[in-house]
C-alpha positions in Angstrom: 90.2 146.5 23.6 91.2 146.4 20.5 94.5 147.3 19.9 94.7 148.2 16.3 91.2 149.7 15.2 92.8 152.2 12.6 93.5 148.9 11.0 91.5 146.8 8.2 90.1 143.6 8.7 91.1 141.8 5.8 94.3 142.2 7.0 94.0 143.1 11.1 95.5 139.4 12.0 98.2 139.2 9.3 99.2 142.7 11.5 99.0 141.4 14.9 100.6 137.8 13.2 103.6 139.9 12.6 103.2 141.9 15.3 103.7 139.2 17.6 106.1 136.8 15.8 108.9 140.1 16.2 107.9 141.6 19.6 108.1 137.1 21.0 111.1 136.1 18.5 113.5 140.3 19.0 113.1 139.1 23.3 115.8 136.0 23.1 118.1 137.8 21.6 116.7 141.0 24.5 117.7 138.2 26.8 120.7 137.1 25.2 122.2 141.1 25.9 120.3 141.4 29.1 122.8 138.4 30.7 125.5 140.4 29.9 124.3 142.2 33.3 121.4 140.4 35.3 122.1 137.0 37.0 119.3 134.0 35.2 117.1 133.6 37.7 116.9 136.5 38.4 116.4 138.2 35.6 113.5 136.3 34.9 112.0 137.2 38.3 112.2 140.4 38.3 110.7 140.7 34.6 107.8 138.4 34.9 107.1 140.1 38.9 106.1 143.4 37.2 104.5 142.6 34.1 102.6 140.1 36.0 101.6 142.4 37.8 100.6 144.9 35.0 98.4 142.3 32.9 96.3 141.7 36.2 95.6 145.1 36.4 94.6 144.1 32.8 92.6 141.3 34.3 90.7 142.9 36.3 89.5 146.2 33.7 88.6 143.6 30.8 86.9 140.7 33.0 84.6 139.8 35.5 87.1 137.8 37.8 90.7 138.4 39.1 91.0 135.5 41.0 91.2 132.2 40.7 88.4 130.6 42.9 88.5 126.9 43.8 91.2 124.2 43.8 90.5 122.9 40.0 91.2 127.1 38.8 94.1 127.7 42.4 95.7 123.6 40.0 95.9 125.1 36.9 97.9 129.3 37.7 100.2 126.5 40.3 101.0 124.1 36.7 100.7 126.6 34.9 102.8 129.3 37.0 105.7 126.4 37.8 106.1 124.6 34.5 105.6 127.3 31.7 106.7 130.6 33.9 109.7 129.4 36.5 111.1 126.3 34.6 110.8 127.1 30.8 112.0 130.9 31.9 114.2 129.5 34.2 116.2 126.8 32.1 115.5 129.0 28.9 117.6 132.1 30.3 121.0 129.3 31.8 120.9 128.4 28.6 120.5 131.5 26.8 124.4 131.9 28.8 126.0 129.2 26.2 124.1 129.5 23.4 122.9 132.7 21.1 119.5 133.7 21.1 119.1 133.2 18.1 119.6 129.0 18.3 117.8 129.3 21.7 114.6 130.7 20.1 115.0 127.5 17.0 115.6 124.7 19.9 112.6 126.2 22.2 110.4 125.2 18.7 110.2 122.4 19.1 107.1 123.0 22.0 104.6 122.5 20.4 105.4 119.2 19.1 106.8 118.3 22.6 103.0 118.7 23.4 101.7 116.8 20.6 104.2 113.8 22.0 103.0 113.8 25.9 100.1 114.4 25.6 99.9 111.6 23.5 102.0 109.7 26.1 99.7 110.4 28.5 96.5 110.9 28.5 95.2 107.9 26.7 93.2 109.5 23.3 95.2 111.3 21.8 98.2 109.0 21.1 100.2 110.0 18.2 99.8 108.1 15.0 102.7 106.4 12.6 102.0 110.6 10.2 102.1 111.9 13.5 105.0 109.5 14.8 107.1 110.3 12.0 106.6 114.6 12.4 107.8 114.7 16.3 111.2 112.4 14.8 111.1 115.3 12.0 111.5 118.2 14.9 114.2 115.6 16.6 115.8 115.7 14.0 115.7 119.4 13.5 117.2 118.9 17.1 119.8 117.8 16.2 120.8 119.5 12.6 120.7 122.5 14.5 123.5 122.3 17.3 125.5 119.4 15.1 126.5 117.1 18.2 130.2 115.9 17.4 132.5 112.9 19.8 135.2 116.5 19.7 132.1 118.6 20.9 130.8 117.2 23.8 130.6 118.7 27.1 130.8 121.9 24.9 129.2 125.3 25.8 126.9 124.7 22.4 125.8 121.2 23.5 125.8 122.1 27.2 123.0 125.4 26.5 121.7 123.4 24.0 120.7 120.4 26.3 119.5 123.3 28.9 117.2 125.5 26.0 115.7 122.2 25.0 114.7 120.7 28.5 113.2 124.0 29.0 111.3 123.4 25.6 109.9 119.6 27.4 108.7 121.6 30.9 106.2 124.2 28.6 105.7 121.7 26.8 104.7 119.4 29.9 102.7 122.2 31.3 100.5 122.6 28.4 99.7 118.4 28.7 99.3 118.8 32.4 97.2 121.2 32.8 94.5 119.8 30.0 92.3 117.8 32.4 91.4 120.2 34.7 88.1 121.9 33.8 88.7 125.5 34.7 86.5 128.6 33.7 88.7 131.2 34.4 89.9 133.8 31.9 92.7 133.6 30.4 93.9 138.0 31.0 93.9 136.5 34.2 95.4 132.9 34.9 98.1 134.6 32.4 98.8 137.2 35.4 98.0 134.9 38.3 101.5 132.4 36.3 102.9 135.3 36.1 102.6 135.8 39.3 103.4 133.1 41.0 105.9 131.6 39.4 108.3 135.1 39.8 108.5 133.9 43.4 109.6 130.6 42.2 112.0 132.0 40.0 113.3 134.2 43.7 113.3 131.0 45.2 115.1 129.6 42.7 117.3 132.7 42.3 118.2 132.1 46.4 118.9 129.0 45.8 121.8 129.5 43.4 123.4 132.5 44.9 121.9 135.1 42.7 121.7 138.9 44.3 120.4 141.6 43.8 123.9 143.4 44.0 125.5 141.2 41.4 123.2 142.8 38.7 124.8 145.6 37.1 122.4 149.2 36.5 124.0 150.3 32.8 121.9 151.2 30.2 122.3 148.0 28.2 120.8 146.2 31.5 118.0 148.4 32.2 116.7 149.0 28.0 117.1 144.6 27.9 114.6 144.7 31.2 112.6 147.2 29.8 111.7 145.8 26.1 111.0 142.7 28.1 109.1 143.9 30.1 106.7 145.7 28.3 107.4 145.1 24.9 108.1 141.6 24.4 105.6 140.8 28.1 103.0 142.8 28.7 102.1 143.7 24.8 102.6 141.1 23.4 100.3 139.2 25.5 97.4 142.1 24.9 98.7 141.1 20.7 97.9 137.4 21.5 94.9 137.3 23.7 93.3 139.3 20.3 95.2 137.3 18.3 93.7 134.2 20.4 90.2 135.6 20.0 90.3 136.3 16.2 92.0 133.3 15.1 91.7 131.1 17.0 95.1 128.2 19.0 96.4 127.1 15.7 97.6 130.1 13.9 98.6 131.6 17.5 100.9 127.9 17.5 103.0 128.6 14.0 103.9 132.0 14.9 106.3 130.1 17.7 108.0 129.1 13.5 108.1 132.7 13.1 109.8 133.5 15.5 113.0 131.6 15.3 113.8 134.2 12.1 112.3 137.3 13.7 115.5 135.8 16.2 117.8 135.7 13.8 117.6 138.4 11.6 117.4 140.9 15.4 120.7 138.5 16.4 122.7 139.8 12.7 121.3 143.2 13.3 122.1 143.9 17.1 124.7 141.8 17.4 126.1 141.4 14.2 125.8 137.3 14.9 124.9 135.1 12.3 123.7 131.5 12.4 125.1 128.8 9.6 122.7 126.9 7.2 122.7 124.3 8.8 120.7 126.0 11.5 118.5 127.4 9.0 118.0 123.2 8.1 117.3 122.6 11.2 114.8 125.2 11.8 112.4 124.1 8.4 112.9 120.6 9.6 111.3 121.6 13.1 109.1 123.2 10.7 108.2 120.5 8.8 107.1 118.4 11.9 104.8 120.5 13.2 102.7 120.7 9.8 103.3 117.0 9.9 101.5 116.9 12.7 99.3 120.5 12.8 98.1 119.3 9.0 93.8 119.3 9.7 94.3 122.2 12.1 96.6 124.0 9.5 94.1 122.8 6.5 91.0 124.2 8.4 92.6 127.1 8.7 93.6 127.9 5.1 89.4 127.2 3.9 88.7 128.6 6.8 90.8 132.3 5.4 89.0 130.8 1.6 85.7 130.9 3.1 84.4 134.3 2.8 85.6 134.4 -0.3 83.9 131.2 -1.3 81.1 132.9 -0.2 81.4 136.2 -2.1 81.3 133.9 -5.5 78.1 132.0 -4.6 76.3 135.4 -3.4 77.6 136.9 -7.1 76.1 133.4 -9.1 72.8 134.0 -7.0 73.1 131.7 -4.8 71.2 132.4 -1.4 73.6 133.1 0.9 73.2 131.9 4.6 70.3 133.6 6.7 71.8 135.8 9.6 70.9 136.0 12.9 72.7 138.2 15.1 72.3 141.4 13.6 74.7 140.7 10.2 77.0 138.0 11.1 76.9 134.2 9.4 76.1 131.5 12.1 79.1 129.5 10.3 80.7 132.8 10.4 81.6 132.5 14.7 84.0 129.6 15.4 85.0 130.8 18.1 82.8 130.8 21.1 83.5 132.4 23.9 82.6 130.4 26.6 84.7 130.9 29.9 84.5 134.9 30.5 88.0 134.9 28.1 89.1 132.3 26.8 87.4 131.1 23.5 85.9 127.5 23.1 88.6 124.7 22.1 87.9 121.6 21.7 89.6 118.8 19.3 87.6 118.9 16.1 90.2 116.3 14.3 88.5 112.8 13.0 89.2 110.0 14.6 89.5 107.3 12.5 92.5 104.9 13.4 89.8 103.7 16.9 91.4 105.7 19.5 94.7 107.6 18.2 95.3 110.3 16.7 97.4 112.7 14.5 96.8 116.2 15.8 95.4 117.7 19.1 94.1 120.8 19.9 94.7 122.5 23.4 92.5 122.9 25.8 94.3 125.7 27.9 96.2 128.0 25.5 98.3 129.6 27.5 101.1 131.7 25.7 104.5 132.5 27.3 107.1 133.0 25.1 110.7 133.0 25.4 110.1 134.8 24.9 106.5 133.6 25.7 104.1 131.4 24.9 104.9 128.7 22.7 101.1 129.8 25.3 100.4 126.2 27.6 99.9 125.7 24.3 101.1 125.1 24.0 105.4 130.0 25.4 108.9 132.7 25.5 
């Protein structure tokens, strides 16, 4: 099922990328607006209860499996539901009670960097080398530039809110790492749906413990529009875009969406709320992006080469050189770089070259579930 069949193939990935960044980046502002009328944890739970049910229906149409089977698959769903849906979004929504959606989006953009760092600490074969550590430090420096801590500001709303949002990014990253060693062939659509539903259940329990009540919801037009936008646009529609972009371009390009989201959030916040961030926040975002590019430099280099490859093949063809044999009705053998082996999840192997006796400066997640704050960082590993 293709969403944008009418878009020429050479523009499809760029259009999908831009639309996904717009949907997920704007969701931070929609959360900020909705929190004026709905308690935070209950807000997140209601969003993912409905979105999960719709995505499960979609999974029933496009996959051959609509429920997990066996301990391993249920364990993956549980980790994703608890860490990537419940803890990530619960903490994010609470954090946005104190900081703007634009600031929250910028702090959350550290999630891919944190994922790589935690993988290096937990998984022996994915330790960061010196260059990777430098990228991680850059990411943390970017957060400091966004928060701008000072002795006078300690305990203030900005520090508290940014710390809670950063904790949400930590929860997201931990979820992405914990699922890596687990063997599962559950289609990503089905995994995403069940994680949403299980996460919604955890969020409802959390809301009850906090004393949040449905009676506290103000059924204003703004609240309903925020909920509808987060559920149907930033939730269901964005995940359909995500599934399609992941299939066509792989996890590295999907991860880069996370660094377009803060720019979108900053622009939407200015248009909708007439709110602007200061220059240090922009510098902080660019610093976080630089850290990610350093850590994932090999994967990004491979992505750029793959984009240039068709041009190289075309030049060779016009020069009279032999083009690779085609055995599948027209697709060159080397073009099939996104093989799918598990009913929906792309084959995601670590293709990095190891040169230091065991350490690597970058890793590719083996379970790429995006849950923006948006989604989904994906367990990428995203709001």
